C-alpha positions in Angstrom: 82.0 85.1 94.0 80.8 87.2 97.0 83.0 90.2 98.2 83.8 88.1 101.5 85.1 85.2 99.5 87.2 87.5 97.1 88.8 89.2 100.2 89.5 85.6 101.7 91.2 84.8 98.4 93.1 88.1 98.3 94.3 87.3 101.8 95.3 83.9 101.0 97.5 85.1 98.3 99.2 87.7 100.3 99.8 85.3 103.1 101.4 82.7 100.7 103.4 85.3 98.9 104.9 86.7 102.1 105.4 83.3 103.6 107.5 82.1 100.7 109.3 85.5 100.5 110.6 84.8 104.0 112.1 81.7 102.7 113.7 83.5 99.7 111.5 81.7 97.5 109.7 84.5 95.5 107.6 82.3 93.1 106.9 79.0 94.8 103.4 80.2 95.9 102.0 80.3 92.4 102.0 76.6 92.0 100.2 76.4 95.4 97.5 78.6 94.1 96.8 76.7 90.9 96.9 73.3 92.6 94.7 74.3 95.4 92.0 75.7 93.1 91.4 72.0 91.7 90.3 73.1 88.4 88.1 76.1 89.7 89.3 79.3 88.0 87.6 81.3 90.4 90.1 80.3 93.0 92.9 81.9 90.8 92.3 85.6 91.4 94.1 86.9 88.4 92.5 84.3 86.0 89.6 86.2 84.1 89.2 83.4 81.5 89.2 86.1 78.6 92.0 88.0 76.9 92.9 91.3 78.6 90.6 94.2 77.4 93.6 96.3 76.7 95.4 93.7 74.4 92.1 93.4 72.6 92.1 97.2 72.0 95.7 97.2 70.9 95.3 94.5 68.4 92.4 96.3 66.7 95.1 98.4 64.9 98.2 96.1 64.8 98.9 93.3 62.6 101.1 90.6 64.2 100.9 87.9 61.5 103.7 85.6 61.8 105.4 87.6 64.5 107.4 85.6 66.9 105.6 86.3 70.2 106.2 85.4 73.9 103.8 85.5 76.8 105.4 85.8 80.3 103.5 84.2 83.2 100.8 83.0 80.8 98.4 81.9 83.7 95.4 80.0 82.2 96.3 80.9 78.5 93.6 83.5 77.4 96.1 86.1 76.2 98.2 83.6 74.6 95.3 82.1 72.6 94.3 85.6 71.5 97.6 86.3 70.1 97.6 82.8 68.3 94.2 83.7 66.9 95.6 86.9 65.4 98.1 84.8 63.6 101.3 85.2 65.7 103.7 82.4 66.5 103.2 82.2 70.3 105.3 80.8 72.9 103.9 81.0 76.4 105.4 80.1 79.8 104.7 80.0 83.4 106.7 79.0 86.4 103.9 76.9 87.9 103.5 73.4 86.2 100.0 73.1 87.2 99.3 76.3 85.2 100.8 75.0 82.0 98.8 71.5 82.6 95.7 73.5 82.9 96.3 75.5 79.7 97.1 72.5 77.7 93.8 70.9 78.9 91.7 73.9 78.1 93.1 74.2 74.8 94.3 70.9 73.7 94.7 71.7 70.0 96.3 75.0 70.5 99.1 76.1 68.3 100.7 77.9 71.3 103.9 76.3 72.5 103.3 76.2 76.3 106.2 75.7 78.6 107.2 75.5 82.2 110.0 78.2 82.6 111.5 80.5 85.1 111.9 84.1 84.0 114.9 84.5 85.8 116.6 81.4 84.5 115.7 81.2 80.7 117.8 79.8 78.0 120.4 82.2 76.6 119.0 81.5 73.1 115.8 83.4 73.8 117.6 86.7 74.4 117.1 89.3 71.7 114.9 86.8 69.7 111.1 87.8 69.8 109.1 90.4 67.9 106.5 90.7 70.5 106.4 90.2 74.3 103.2 90.4 76.3 103.7 90.8 80.1 100.6 91.1 82.1 100.9 91.4 85.9 104.0 89.5 86.2 106.2 92.4 87.3 103.8 93.4 89.9 103.5 90.0 91.4 107.1 90.0 92.4 108.6 91.9 95.2 110.8 94.9 94.8 113.8 93.2 96.2 114.1 91.3 92.9 112.4 94.0 90.4 115.6 95.0 88.9 116.3 91.5 87.9 112.8 90.9 86.7 112.8 94.0 84.4 116.2 93.2 83.1 115.2 89.5 82.2 112.2 90.8 80.3 113.9 93.6 78.5 116.9 91.4 77.2 114.4 89.0 75.5 113.2 91.4 72.7 114.7 92.1 69.2 115.5 95.4 68.1 112.4 97.4 66.7 110.4 94.8 68.6 107.3 95.5 70.8 106.9 94.9 74.5 103.5 95.2 76.0 103.3 95.7 79.8 100.1 95.4 81.8 100.5 96.7 85.4 99.2 98.5 88.3 100.9 101.8 88.7 102.0 103.8 91.7 103.0 107.5 92.0 105.5 107.3 94.7 108.9 105.4 95.0 108.1 104.1 98.4 107.6 100.4 98.9 103.9 99.5 98.6 101.7 96.8 100.4 101.4 93.7 98.4 101.3 91.4 96.6 100.7 92.9 94.1 103.3 95.4 94.5 102.3 98.2 92.0 105.1 99.5 89.6 106.5 102.9 89.7 107.6 105.2 87.0 111.2 105.0 88.3 111.1 101.2 88.1 109.7 101.4 84.5 112.4 103.8 83.4 114.9 100.7 83.7 113.6 99.6 80.3 115.3 102.9 78.9 118.7 101.2 79.9 118.1 98.5 77.4 117.2 100.8 74.4 113.3 100.9 75.0 111.1 103.8 74.0 107.6 104.2 75.6 105.3 104.5 72.5 101.9 104.5 74.1 99.6 103.9 77.1 96.0 102.6 77.2 94.6 103.3 80.8 92.4 100.5 82.4 89.9 100.4 85.2 89.2 96.9 86.7 85.5 96.9 87.7 86.6 95.2 90.9 89.3 97.7 92.0 88.1 101.0 90.0 90.3 103.2 92.3 93.6 101.4 91.2 95.6 103.2 88.6 96.4 100.5 85.8 97.6 100.6 82.1 98.8 98.8 79.1 102.3 100.2 78.2 103.6 99.9 74.7 107.3 100.0 74.4 109.6 99.6 71.3 113.1 98.5 71.6 115.0 101.0 69.6 118.6 99.5 70.1 120.4 96.7 71.9 
């Protein structure tokens, strides 16, 4: 895709997200992106059609066999499939029905349990029930006005001693950034500590398309409820 087309797509995402935000609908625009794509993954700007490189690095030294894993905002399913290939029992969800339909078509014999679900309205039975959670770029895709609710929703899903992996853009100031995506601050990430989390490690990541943007995979362990 040319740089001009990529910029047009980014502008479309920003315009859609802000238009829906004015209607107090913070997630409806995801479905529009997937349906407008008409099966062309190049029209989904966050779809890389391969597992995230930081997840691949992390799994080189970690055994997740039979771990109960959850992928939040699974997109087109590459991270979910990679976790399943590494022998985890994976549930993956997205709020966009078109995303989940796409995943099921791509991986029609997959062991992954793909579901349509809303992070802010999950079943109570999911709380404190997963050994491993992978969240890639979901927090940053949602506005700061609901960020505390988003982080709380993620934090309460993990078992004690479980592992949370967060892939996100990072910002150095607490001021509201332009977006989407809205890069995440250290102050916002510190909310995880309120739910018994401890940061274990960070893997910095540089996107070749955005080399100046600070990004990382952050590994947390939940020490207590």
